[in-house]
mmCIF file of the N, C-alpha and C atoms, coordinates in Angstrom:
data_MODEL
# 
_entry.id   MODEL 
# 
loop_
_atom_site.group_PDB 
_atom_site.id 
_atom_site.type_symbol 
_atom_site.label_atom_id 
_atom_site.label_alt_id 
_atom_site.label_comp_id 
_atom_site.label_asym_id 
_atom_site.label_entity_id 
_atom_site.label_seq_id 
_atom_site.pdbx_PDB_ins_code 
_atom_site.Cartn_x 
_atom_site.Cartn_y 
_atom_site.Cartn_z 
_atom_site.occupancy 
_atom_site.B_iso_or_equiv 
_atom_site.pdbx_formal_charge 
_atom_site.auth_seq_id 
_atom_site.auth_comp_id 
_atom_site.auth_asym_id 
_atom_site.auth_atom_id 
_atom_site.pdbx_PDB_model_num 
ATOM 1   N N  . MET A 1 1  ? 0.827   -1.201 -0.034  1.00 0.00 ? 1  MET A N  1 
ATOM 2   C CA . MET A 1 1  ? -0.040  -0.008 0.045   1.00 0.00 ? 1  MET A CA 1 
ATOM 3   C C  . MET A 1 1  ? 0.835   1.282  -0.010  1.00 0.00 ? 1  MET A C  1 
ATOM 4   N N  . LYS A 1 2  ? 0.701   2.078  -0.980  1.00 0.00 ? 2  LYS A N  1 
ATOM 5   C CA . LYS A 1 2  ? 1.577   3.265  -1.053  1.00 0.00 ? 2  LYS A CA 1 
ATOM 6   C C  . LYS A 1 2  ? 0.954   4.411  -0.148  1.00 0.00 ? 2  LYS A C  1 
ATOM 7   N N  . LYS A 1 3  ? 1.929   5.151  0.406   1.00 0.00 ? 3  LYS A N  1 
ATOM 8   C CA . LYS A 1 3  ? 1.554   6.254  1.289   1.00 0.00 ? 3  LYS A CA 1 
ATOM 9   C C  . LYS A 1 3  ? 1.283   7.462  0.368   1.00 0.00 ? 3  LYS A C  1 
ATOM 10  N N  . VAL A 1 4  ? 0.160   8.039  0.721   1.00 0.00 ? 4  VAL A N  1 
ATOM 11  C CA . VAL A 1 4  ? -0.231  9.245  -0.181  1.00 0.00 ? 4  VAL A CA 1 
ATOM 12  C C  . VAL A 1 4  ? -0.282  10.469 0.741   1.00 0.00 ? 4  VAL A C  1 
ATOM 13  N N  . ARG A 1 5  ? 0.174   11.542 0.216   1.00 0.00 ? 5  ARG A N  1 
ATOM 14  C CA . ARG A 1 5  ? 0.232   12.773 0.861   1.00 0.00 ? 5  ARG A CA 1 
ATOM 15  C C  . ARG A 1 5  ? -0.870  13.590 0.225   1.00 0.00 ? 5  ARG A C  1 
ATOM 16  N N  . LEU A 1 6  ? -1.616  14.349 0.983   1.00 0.00 ? 6  LEU A N  1 
ATOM 17  C CA . LEU A 1 6  ? -2.782  15.122 0.416   1.00 0.00 ? 6  LEU A CA 1 
ATOM 18  C C  . LEU A 1 6  ? -2.428  16.598 0.685   1.00 0.00 ? 6  LEU A C  1 
ATOM 19  N N  . GLY A 1 7  ? -2.516  17.351 -0.475  1.00 0.00 ? 7  GLY A N  1 
ATOM 20  C CA . GLY A 1 7  ? -2.335  18.820 -0.379  1.00 0.00 ? 7  GLY A CA 1 
ATOM 21  C C  . GLY A 1 7  ? -3.650  19.466 -0.491  1.00 0.00 ? 7  GLY A C  1 
ATOM 22  N N  . GLY A 1 8  ? -3.992  20.364 0.397   1.00 0.00 ? 8  GLY A N  1 
ATOM 23  C CA . GLY A 1 8  ? -5.194  21.140 0.304   1.00 0.00 ? 8  GLY A CA 1 
ATOM 24  C C  . GLY A 1 8  ? -4.796  22.560 -0.152  1.00 0.00 ? 8  GLY A C  1 
ATOM 25  N N  . LEU A 1 9  ? -5.569  23.082 -1.112  1.00 0.00 ? 9  LEU A N  1 
ATOM 26  C CA . LEU A 1 9  ? -5.351  24.307 -1.759  1.00 0.00 ? 9  LEU A CA 1 
ATOM 27  C C  . LEU A 1 9  ? -6.538  25.205 -1.716  1.00 0.00 ? 9  LEU A C  1 
ATOM 28  N N  . ASP A 1 10 ? -6.448  26.348 -1.007  1.00 0.00 ? 10 ASP A N  1 
ATOM 29  C CA . ASP A 1 10 ? -7.531  27.359 -0.981  1.00 0.00 ? 10 ASP A CA 1 
ATOM 30  C C  . ASP A 1 10 ? -7.129  28.387 -1.941  1.00 0.00 ? 10 ASP A C  1 
ATOM 31  N N  . VAL A 1 11 ? -7.716  28.331 -3.174  1.00 0.00 ? 11 VAL A N  1 
ATOM 32  C CA . VAL A 1 11 ? -7.238  29.175 -4.323  1.00 0.00 ? 11 VAL A CA 1 
ATOM 33  C C  . VAL A 1 11 ? -8.061  30.512 -4.365  1.00 0.00 ? 11 VAL A C  1 
ATOM 34  N N  . HIS A 1 12 ? -7.244  31.581 -4.415  1.00 0.00 ? 12 HIS A N  1 
ATOM 35  C CA . HIS A 1 12 ? -7.790  32.906 -4.618  1.00 0.00 ? 12 HIS A CA 1 
ATOM 36  C C  . HIS A 1 12 ? -7.232  33.468 -5.805  1.00 0.00 ? 12 HIS A C  1 
ATOM 37  N N  . ALA A 1 13 ? -7.664  34.621 -6.220  1.00 0.00 ? 13 ALA A N  1 
ATOM 38  C CA . ALA A 1 13 ? -7.165  35.341 -7.504  1.00 0.00 ? 13 ALA A CA 1 
ATOM 39  C C  . ALA A 1 13 ? -5.697  35.555 -7.439  1.00 0.00 ? 13 ALA A C  1 
ATOM 40  N N  . GLU A 1 14 ? -5.062  35.965 -6.278  1.00 0.00 ? 14 GLU A N  1 
ATOM 41  C CA . GLU A 1 14 ? -3.706  36.367 -6.212  1.00 0.00 ? 14 GLU A CA 1 
ATOM 42  C C  . GLU A 1 14 ? -2.930  35.448 -5.417  1.00 0.00 ? 14 GLU A C  1 
ATOM 43  N N  . THR A 1 15 ? -3.472  34.605 -4.477  1.00 0.00 ? 15 THR A N  1 
ATOM 44  C CA . THR A 1 15 ? -2.775  33.737 -3.610  1.00 0.00 ? 15 THR A CA 1 
ATOM 45  C C  . THR A 1 15 ? -3.393  32.333 -3.483  1.00 0.00 ? 15 THR A C  1 
ATOM 46  N N  . ILE A 1 16 ? -2.656  31.379 -2.980  1.00 0.00 ? 16 ILE A N  1 
ATOM 47  C CA . ILE A 1 16 ? -3.146  30.069 -2.654  1.00 0.00 ? 16 ILE A CA 1 
ATOM 48  C C  . ILE A 1 16 ? -2.610  29.682 -1.196  1.00 0.00 ? 16 ILE A C  1 
ATOM 49  N N  . ALA A 1 17 ? -3.577  29.386 -0.359  1.00 0.00 ? 17 ALA A N  1 
ATOM 50  C CA . ALA A 1 17 ? -3.262  28.893 0.923   1.00 0.00 ? 17 ALA A CA 1 
ATOM 51  C C  . ALA A 1 17 ? -3.040  27.494 0.872   1.00 0.00 ? 17 ALA A C  1 
ATOM 52  N N  . VAL A 1 18 ? -2.016  26.929 1.486   1.00 0.00 ? 18 VAL A N  1 
ATOM 53  C CA . VAL A 1 18 ? -1.600  25.567 1.341   1.00 0.00 ? 18 VAL A CA 1 
ATOM 54  C C  . VAL A 1 18 ? -1.497  24.803 2.681   1.00 0.00 ? 18 VAL A C  1 
ATOM 55  N N  . ALA A 1 19 ? -2.058  23.656 2.823   1.00 0.00 ? 19 ALA A N  1 
ATOM 56  C CA . ALA A 1 19 ? -1.801  22.721 3.921   1.00 0.00 ? 19 ALA A CA 1 
ATOM 57  C C  . ALA A 1 19 ? -1.622  21.378 3.360   1.00 0.00 ? 19 ALA A C  1 
ATOM 58  N N  . VAL A 1 20 ? -0.967  20.433 4.127   1.00 0.00 ? 20 VAL A N  1 
ATOM 59  C CA . VAL A 1 20 ? -0.710  19.192 3.704   1.00 0.00 ? 20 VAL A CA 1 
ATOM 60  C C  . VAL A 1 20 ? -1.107  18.202 4.823   1.00 0.00 ? 20 VAL A C  1 
ATOM 61  N N  . ALA A 1 21 ? -1.690  17.044 4.469   1.00 0.00 ? 21 ALA A N  1 
ATOM 62  C CA . ALA A 1 21 ? -2.019  15.941 5.436   1.00 0.00 ? 21 ALA A CA 1 
ATOM 63  C C  . ALA A 1 21 ? -1.167  14.836 5.042   1.00 0.00 ? 21 ALA A C  1 
ATOM 64  N N  . GLU A 1 22 ? -0.329  14.337 6.004   1.00 0.00 ? 22 GLU A N  1 
ATOM 65  C CA . GLU A 1 22 ? 0.602   13.324 5.779   1.00 0.00 ? 22 GLU A CA 1 
ATOM 66  C C  . GLU A 1 22 ? -0.154  11.919 5.860   1.00 0.00 ? 22 GLU A C  1 
ATOM 67  N N  . ALA A 1 23 ? 0.458   10.915 5.484   1.00 0.00 ? 23 ALA A N  1 
ATOM 68  C CA . ALA A 1 23 ? -0.155  9.503  5.428   1.00 0.00 ? 23 ALA A CA 1 
ATOM 69  C C  . ALA A 1 23 ? -0.396  9.082  6.900   1.00 0.00 ? 23 ALA A C  1 
ATOM 70  N N  . ASP A 1 24 ? 0.420   9.519  7.790   1.00 0.00 ? 24 ASP A N  1 
ATOM 71  C CA . ASP A 1 24 ? 0.273   9.091  9.271   1.00 0.00 ? 24 ASP A CA 1 
ATOM 72  C C  . ASP A 1 24 ? -0.756  9.987  10.003  1.00 0.00 ? 24 ASP A C  1 
ATOM 73  N N  . GLY A 1 25 ? -1.462  10.932 9.249   1.00 0.00 ? 25 GLY A N  1 
ATOM 74  C CA . GLY A 1 25 ? -2.514  11.712 9.817   1.00 0.00 ? 25 GLY A CA 1 
ATOM 75  C C  . GLY A 1 25 ? -2.095  13.068 10.309  1.00 0.00 ? 25 GLY A C  1 
ATOM 76  N N  . GLU A 1 26 ? -0.807  13.370 10.290  1.00 0.00 ? 26 GLU A N  1 
ATOM 77  C CA . GLU A 1 26 ? -0.223  14.732 10.664  1.00 0.00 ? 26 GLU A CA 1 
ATOM 78  C C  . GLU A 1 26 ? -0.772  15.673 9.588   1.00 0.00 ? 26 GLU A C  1 
ATOM 79  N N  . VAL A 1 27 ? -1.288  16.826 10.059  1.00 0.00 ? 27 VAL A N  1 
ATOM 80  C CA . VAL A 1 27 ? -1.672  17.924 9.151   1.00 0.00 ? 27 VAL A CA 1 
ATOM 81  C C  . VAL A 1 27 ? -0.813  19.149 9.487   1.00 0.00 ? 27 VAL A C  1 
ATOM 82  N N  . ARG A 1 28 ? -0.239  19.730 8.435   1.00 0.00 ? 28 ARG A N  1 
ATOM 83  C CA . ARG A 1 28 ? 0.627   20.870 8.561   1.00 0.00 ? 28 ARG A CA 1 
ATOM 84  C C  . ARG A 1 28 ? 0.122   22.043 7.662   1.00 0.00 ? 28 ARG A C  1 
ATOM 85  N N  . TRP A 1 29 ? 0.174   23.228 8.226   1.00 0.00 ? 29 TRP A N  1 
ATOM 86  C CA . TRP A 1 29 ? -0.021  24.490 7.380   1.00 0.00 ? 29 TRP A CA 1 
ATOM 87  C C  . TRP A 1 29 ? 1.336   24.838 6.797   1.00 0.00 ? 29 TRP A C  1 
ATOM 88  N N  . LEU A 1 30 ? 1.326   25.000 5.484   1.00 0.00 ? 30 LEU A N  1 
ATOM 89  C CA . LEU A 1 30 ? 2.562   25.360 4.745   1.00 0.00 ? 30 LEU A CA 1 
ATOM 90  C C  . LEU A 1 30 ? 2.626   26.801 4.435   1.00 0.00 ? 30 LEU A C  1 
ATOM 91  N N  . GLY A 1 31 ? 1.500   27.490 4.511   1.00 0.00 ? 31 GLY A N  1 
ATOM 92  C CA . GLY A 1 31 ? 1.546   28.968 4.263   1.00 0.00 ? 31 GLY A CA 1 
ATOM 93  C C  . GLY A 1 31 ? 0.840   29.379 2.983   1.00 0.00 ? 31 GLY A C  1 
ATOM 94  N N  . VAL A 1 32 ? 1.154   30.527 2.535   1.00 0.00 ? 32 VAL A N  1 
ATOM 95  C CA . VAL A 1 32 ? 0.448   31.135 1.344   1.00 0.00 ? 32 VAL A CA 1 
ATOM 96  C C  . VAL A 1 32 ? 1.493   31.360 0.256   1.00 0.00 ? 32 VAL A C  1 
ATOM 97  N N  . ILE A 1 33 ? 1.076   30.932 -1.008  1.00 0.00 ? 33 ILE A N  1 
ATOM 98  C CA . ILE A 1 33 ? 1.991   31.211 -2.095  1.00 0.00 ? 33 ILE A CA 1 
ATOM 99  C C  . ILE A 1 33 ? 1.295   32.027 -3.137  1.00 0.00 ? 33 ILE A C  1 
ATOM 100 N N  . PRO A 1 34 ? 2.058   32.621 -4.026  1.00 0.00 ? 34 PRO A N  1 
ATOM 101 C CA . PRO A 1 34 ? 1.338   33.401 -5.170  1.00 0.00 ? 34 PRO A CA 1 
ATOM 102 C C  . PRO A 1 34 ? 0.646   32.514 -6.020  1.00 0.00 ? 34 PRO A C  1 
ATOM 103 N N  . ASN A 1 35 ? -0.497  32.915 -6.528  1.00 0.00 ? 35 ASN A N  1 
ATOM 104 C CA . ASN A 1 35 ? -1.236  32.063 -7.454  1.00 0.00 ? 35 ASN A CA 1 
ATOM 105 C C  . ASN A 1 35 ? -0.611  32.210 -8.830  1.00 0.00 ? 35 ASN A C  1 
ATOM 106 N N  . ARG A 1 36 ? 0.486   31.707 -9.008  1.00 0.00 ? 36 ARG A N  1 
ATOM 107 C CA . ARG A 1 36 ? 1.269   31.728 -10.256 1.00 0.00 ? 36 ARG A CA 1 
ATOM 108 C C  . ARG A 1 36 ? 1.802   30.339 -10.613 1.00 0.00 ? 36 ARG A C  1 
ATOM 109 N N  . GLU A 1 37 ? 1.898   30.006 -11.907 1.00 0.00 ? 37 GLU A N  1 
ATOM 110 C CA . GLU A 1 37 ? 2.290   28.737 -12.338 1.00 0.00 ? 37 GLU A CA 1 
ATOM 111 C C  . GLU A 1 37 ? 3.516   28.272 -11.769 1.00 0.00 ? 37 GLU A C  1 
ATOM 112 N N  . GLU A 1 38 ? 4.680   29.162 -11.698 1.00 0.00 ? 38 GLU A N  1 
ATOM 113 C CA . GLU A 1 38 ? 5.951   28.703 -11.229 1.00 0.00 ? 38 GLU A CA 1 
ATOM 114 C C  . GLU A 1 38 ? 5.816   28.501 -9.721  1.00 0.00 ? 38 GLU A C  1 
ATOM 115 N N  . SER A 1 39 ? 5.029   29.139 -8.914  1.00 0.00 ? 39 SER A N  1 
ATOM 116 C CA . SER A 1 39 ? 4.912   28.840 -7.563  1.00 0.00 ? 39 SER A CA 1 
ATOM 117 C C  . SER A 1 39 ? 4.291   27.500 -7.262  1.00 0.00 ? 39 SER A C  1 
ATOM 118 N N  . VAL A 1 40 ? 3.301   27.153 -8.126  1.00 0.00 ? 40 VAL A N  1 
ATOM 119 C CA . VAL A 1 40 ? 2.595   25.862 -7.845  1.00 0.00 ? 40 VAL A CA 1 
ATOM 120 C C  . VAL A 1 40 ? 3.643   24.707 -8.377  1.00 0.00 ? 40 VAL A C  1 
ATOM 121 N N  . ARG A 1 41 ? 4.332   24.983 -9.341  1.00 0.00 ? 41 ARG A N  1 
ATOM 122 C CA . ARG A 1 41 ? 5.346   23.960 -9.839  1.00 0.00 ? 41 ARG A CA 1 
ATOM 123 C C  . ARG A 1 41 ? 6.343   23.740 -8.729  1.00 0.00 ? 41 ARG A C  1 
ATOM 124 N N  . LYS A 1 42 ? 6.856   24.775 -8.134  1.00 0.00 ? 42 LYS A N  1 
ATOM 125 C CA . LYS A 1 42 ? 7.806   24.594 -7.011  1.00 0.00 ? 42 LYS A CA 1 
ATOM 126 C C  . LYS A 1 42 ? 7.210   23.799 -5.821  1.00 0.00 ? 42 LYS A C  1 
ATOM 127 N N  . LEU A 1 43 ? 5.879   24.206 -5.432  1.00 0.00 ? 43 LEU A N  1 
ATOM 128 C CA . LEU A 1 43 ? 5.243   23.547 -4.428  1.00 0.00 ? 43 LEU A CA 1 
ATOM 129 C C  . LEU A 1 43 ? 5.142   21.898 -4.690  1.00 0.00 ? 43 LEU A C  1 
ATOM 130 N N  . VAL A 1 44 ? 4.707   21.641 -5.877  1.00 0.00 ? 44 VAL A N  1 
ATOM 131 C CA . VAL A 1 44 ? 4.594   20.180 -6.255  1.00 0.00 ? 44 VAL A CA 1 
ATOM 132 C C  . VAL A 1 44 ? 5.913   19.559 -6.082  1.00 0.00 ? 44 VAL A C  1 
ATOM 133 N N  . ARG A 1 45 ? 7.022   20.108 -6.622  1.00 0.00 ? 45 ARG A N  1 
ATOM 134 C CA . ARG A 1 45 ? 8.368   19.511 -6.420  1.00 0.00 ? 45 ARG A CA 1 
ATOM 135 C C  . ARG A 1 45 ? 8.692   19.368 -5.035  1.00 0.00 ? 45 ARG A C  1 
ATOM 136 N N  . LYS A 1 46 ? 8.339   20.248 -4.178  1.00 0.00 ? 46 LYS A N  1 
ATOM 137 C CA . LYS A 1 46 ? 8.647   20.232 -2.727  1.00 0.00 ? 46 LYS A CA 1 
ATOM 138 C C  . LYS A 1 46 ? 7.906   19.181 -2.050  1.00 0.00 ? 46 LYS A C  1 
ATOM 139 N N  . LEU A 1 47 ? 6.686   18.893 -2.465  1.00 0.00 ? 47 LEU A N  1 
ATOM 140 C CA . LEU A 1 47 ? 5.764   17.884 -1.787  1.00 0.00 ? 47 LEU A CA 1 
ATOM 141 C C  . LEU A 1 47 ? 6.089   16.554 -2.184  1.00 0.00 ? 47 LEU A C  1 
ATOM 142 N N  . GLY A 1 48 ? 6.737   16.286 -3.310  1.00 0.00 ? 48 GLY A N  1 
ATOM 143 C CA . GLY A 1 48 ? 7.233   14.913 -3.639  1.00 0.00 ? 48 GLY A CA 1 
ATOM 144 C C  . GLY A 1 48 ? 6.694   14.419 -4.864  1.00 0.00 ? 48 GLY A C  1 
ATOM 145 N N  . PRO A 1 49 ? 6.893   13.138 -5.199  1.00 0.00 ? 49 PRO A N  1 
ATOM 146 C CA . PRO A 1 49 ? 6.446   12.492 -6.495  1.00 0.00 ? 49 PRO A CA 1 
ATOM 147 C C  . PRO A 1 49 ? 4.942   12.577 -6.660  1.00 0.00 ? 49 PRO A C  1 
ATOM 148 N N  . GLY A 1 50 ? 4.512   12.807 -7.885  1.00 0.00 ? 50 GLY A N  1 
ATOM 149 C CA . GLY A 1 50 ? 3.160   13.004 -8.194  1.00 0.00 ? 50 GLY A CA 1 
ATOM 150 C C  . GLY A 1 50 ? 2.324   11.701 -7.841  1.00 0.00 ? 50 GLY A C  1 
ATOM 151 N N  . GLU A 1 51 ? 2.897   10.491 -8.020  1.00 0.00 ? 51 GLU A N  1 
ATOM 152 C CA . GLU A 1 51 ? 2.125   9.308  -7.677  1.00 0.00 ? 51 GLU A CA 1 
ATOM 153 C C  . GLU A 1 51 ? 1.868   9.114  -6.211  1.00 0.00 ? 51 GLU A C  1 
ATOM 154 N N  . GLN A 1 52 ? 2.533   9.942  -5.343  1.00 0.00 ? 52 GLN A N  1 
ATOM 155 C CA . GLN A 1 52 ? 2.349   9.885  -3.928  1.00 0.00 ? 52 GLN A CA 1 
ATOM 156 C C  . GLN A 1 52 ? 1.659   11.128 -3.403  1.00 0.00 ? 52 GLN A C  1 
ATOM 157 N N  . LEU A 1 53 ? 1.192   11.908 -4.352  1.00 0.00 ? 53 LEU A N  1 
ATOM 158 C CA . LEU A 1 53 ? 0.533   13.244 -3.990  1.00 0.00 ? 53 LEU A CA 1 
ATOM 159 C C  . LEU A 1 53 ? -0.883  13.351 -4.571  1.00 0.00 ? 53 LEU A C  1 
ATOM 160 N N  . GLN A 1 54 ? -1.849  13.728 -3.789  1.00 0.00 ? 54 GLN A N  1 
ATOM 161 C CA . GLN A 1 54 ? -3.178  14.022 -4.284  1.00 0.00 ? 54 GLN A CA 1 
ATOM 162 C C  . GLN A 1 54 ? -3.442  15.531 -3.795  1.00 0.00 ? 54 GLN A C  1 
ATOM 163 N N  . ALA A 1 55 ? -4.221  16.234 -4.541  1.00 0.00 ? 55 ALA A N  1 
ATOM 164 C CA . ALA A 1 55 ? -4.574  17.568 -4.254  1.00 0.00 ? 55 ALA A CA 1 
ATOM 165 C C  . ALA A 1 55 ? -6.043  17.722 -4.188  1.00 0.00 ? 55 ALA A C  1 
ATOM 166 N N  . CYS A 1 56 ? -6.515  18.562 -3.266  1.00 0.00 ? 56 CYS A N  1 
ATOM 167 C CA . CYS A 1 56 ? -7.905  19.040 -3.351  1.00 0.00 ? 56 CYS A CA 1 
ATOM 168 C C  . CYS A 1 56 ? -7.997  20.481 -3.284  1.00 0.00 ? 56 CYS A C  1 
ATOM 169 N N  . TYR A 1 57 ? -8.960  21.102 -3.948  1.00 0.00 ? 57 TYR A N  1 
ATOM 170 C CA . TYR A 1 57 ? -9.004  22.510 -4.077  1.00 0.00 ? 57 TYR A CA 1 
ATOM 171 C C  . TYR A 1 57 ? -10.439 22.859 -4.434  1.00 0.00 ? 57 TYR A C  1 
ATOM 172 N N  . GLU A 1 58 ? -10.701 24.154 -4.242  1.00 0.00 ? 58 GLU A N  1 
ATOM 173 C CA . GLU A 1 58 ? -12.015 24.548 -4.725  1.00 0.00 ? 58 GLU A CA 1 
ATOM 174 C C  . GLU A 1 58 ? -12.122 24.748 -6.250  1.00 0.00 ? 58 GLU A C  1 
ATOM 175 N N  . ALA A 1 59 ? -13.060 24.151 -6.802  1.00 0.00 ? 59 ALA A N  1 
ATOM 176 C CA . ALA A 1 59 ? -13.105 24.184 -8.372  1.00 0.00 ? 59 ALA A CA 1 
ATOM 177 C C  . ALA A 1 59 ? -13.922 25.408 -8.819  1.00 0.00 ? 59 ALA A C  1 
ATOM 178 N N  . GLY A 1 60 ? -13.680 26.491 -8.275  1.00 0.00 ? 60 GLY A N  1 
ATOM 179 C CA . GLY A 1 60 ? -14.372 27.720 -8.725  1.00 0.00 ? 60 GLY A CA 1 
ATOM 180 C C  . GLY A 1 60 ? -13.627 28.417 -9.878  1.00 0.00 ? 60 GLY A C  1 
ATOM 181 N N  . PRO A 1 61 ? -13.989 29.633 -10.158 1.00 0.00 ? 61 PRO A N  1 
ATOM 182 C CA . PRO A 1 61 ? -13.324 30.242 -11.281 1.00 0.00 ? 61 PRO A CA 1 
ATOM 183 C C  . PRO A 1 61 ? -11.871 30.378 -11.204 1.00 0.00 ? 61 PRO A C  1 
ATOM 184 N N  . THR A 1 62 ? -11.345 30.426 -10.002 1.00 0.00 ? 62 THR A N  1 
ATOM 185 C CA . THR A 1 62 ? -9.759  30.548 -9.772  1.00 0.00 ? 62 THR A CA 1 
ATOM 186 C C  . THR A 1 62 ? -9.149  29.206 -9.680  1.00 0.00 ? 62 THR A C  1 
ATOM 187 N N  . GLY A 1 63 ? -9.933  28.179 -9.631  1.00 0.00 ? 63 GLY A N  1 
ATOM 188 C CA . GLY A 1 63 ? -9.370  26.827 -9.463  1.00 0.00 ? 63 GLY A CA 1 
ATOM 189 C C  . GLY A 1 63 ? -9.098  26.002 -10.734 1.00 0.00 ? 63 GLY A C  1 
ATOM 190 N N  . TYR A 1 64 ? -9.810  26.245 -11.741 1.00 0.00 ? 64 TYR A N  1 
ATOM 191 C CA . TYR A 1 64 ? -9.728  25.541 -12.961 1.00 0.00 ? 64 TYR A CA 1 
ATOM 192 C C  . TYR A 1 64 ? -8.381  25.540 -13.559 1.00 0.00 ? 64 TYR A C  1 
ATOM 193 N N  . VAL A 1 65 ? -7.731  26.592 -13.636 1.00 0.00 ? 65 VAL A N  1 
ATOM 194 C CA . VAL A 1 65 ? -6.353  26.726 -14.232 1.00 0.00 ? 65 VAL A CA 1 
ATOM 195 C C  . VAL A 1 65 ? -5.412  25.865 -13.453 1.00 0.00 ? 65 VAL A C  1 
ATOM 196 N N  . ARG A 1 66 ? -5.608  25.828 -12.078 1.00 0.00 ? 66 ARG A N  1 
ATOM 197 C CA . ARG A 1 66 ? -4.715  24.951 -11.190 1.00 0.00 ? 66 ARG A CA 1 
ATOM 198 C C  . ARG A 1 66 ? -4.953  23.500 -11.495 1.00 0.00 ? 66 ARG A C  1 
ATOM 199 N N  . TYR A 1 67 ? -6.217  23.071 -11.778 1.00 0.00 ? 67 TYR A N  1 
ATOM 200 C CA . TYR A 1 67 ? -6.511  21.684 -12.130 1.00 0.00 ? 67 TYR A CA 1 
ATOM 201 C C  . TYR A 1 67 ? -5.654  21.343 -13.336 1.00 0.00 ? 67 TYR A C  1 
ATOM 202 N N  . TRP A 1 68 ? -5.765  22.143 -14.391 1.00 0.00 ? 68 TRP A N  1 
ATOM 203 C CA . TRP A 1 68 ? -5.114  21.817 -15.527 1.00 0.00 ? 68 TRP A CA 1 
ATOM 204 C C  . TRP A 1 68 ? -3.613  21.743 -15.343 1.00 0.00 ? 68 TRP A C  1 
ATOM 205 N N  . GLN A 1 69 ? -3.016  22.588 -14.558 1.00 0.00 ? 69 GLN A N  1 
ATOM 206 C CA . GLN A 1 69 ? -1.643  22.655 -14.300 1.00 0.00 ? 69 GLN A CA 1 
ATOM 207 C C  . GLN A 1 69 ? -1.299  21.349 -13.511 1.00 0.00 ? 69 GLN A C  1 
ATOM 208 N N  . LEU A 1 70 ? -2.044  21.044 -12.382 1.00 0.00 ? 70 LEU A N  1 
ATOM 209 C CA . LEU A 1 70 ? -1.678  19.915 -11.528 1.00 0.00 ? 70 LEU A CA 1 
ATOM 210 C C  . LEU A 1 70 ? -1.776  18.595 -12.374 1.00 0.00 ? 70 LEU A C  1 
ATOM 211 N N  . THR A 1 71 ? -2.763  18.542 -13.245 1.00 0.00 ? 71 THR A N  1 
ATOM 212 C CA . THR A 1 71 ? -2.894  17.389 -14.069 1.00 0.00 ? 71 THR A CA 1 
ATOM 213 C C  . THR A 1 71 ? -1.655  17.209 -15.019 1.00 0.00 ? 71 THR A C  1 
ATOM 214 N N  . ALA A 1 72 ? -1.260  18.225 -15.578 1.00 0.00 ? 72 ALA A N  1 
ATOM 215 C CA . ALA A 1 72 ? -0.082  18.302 -16.476 1.00 0.00 ? 72 ALA A CA 1 
ATOM 216 C C  . ALA A 1 72 ? 1.180   17.872 -15.686 1.00 0.00 ? 72 ALA A C  1 
ATOM 217 N N  . LEU A 1 73 ? 1.283   18.298 -14.443 1.00 0.00 ? 73 LEU A N  1 
ATOM 218 C CA . LEU A 1 73 ? 2.482   17.927 -13.666 1.00 0.00 ? 73 LEU A CA 1 
ATOM 219 C C  . LEU A 1 73 ? 2.409   16.477 -13.051 1.00 0.00 ? 73 LEU A C  1 
ATOM 220 N N  . GLY A 1 74 ? 1.288   15.817 -13.323 1.00 0.00 ? 74 GLY A N  1 
ATOM 221 C CA . GLY A 1 74 ? 1.205   14.466 -12.919 1.00 0.00 ? 74 GLY A CA 1 
ATOM 222 C C  . GLY A 1 74 ? 0.641   14.256 -11.590 1.00 0.00 ? 74 GLY A C  1 
# 
C-alpha cells in the first residue's frame, strides 16, 4: 500500500493557501504562495512525487487553471 500525501489548496485570485496531510495523519499548514504557475510547480516539487501526492482545491473560477496545471504535472 503506497503512502499518499494530500495537499489542500484554497485558491484565490492572487494567492493560494496551502496545507498538507501526511499519510500518518499529521496535518501541517505550509503557508500562502502566489497564485502563479511557477509557484505551484515549486510546491509540487517540494511535496514529492506525483504518484504519492493528491490535491484537493475549490473548483471555482480561480481553481480550474490549477486543475489543468496539476494534471499536467502528474
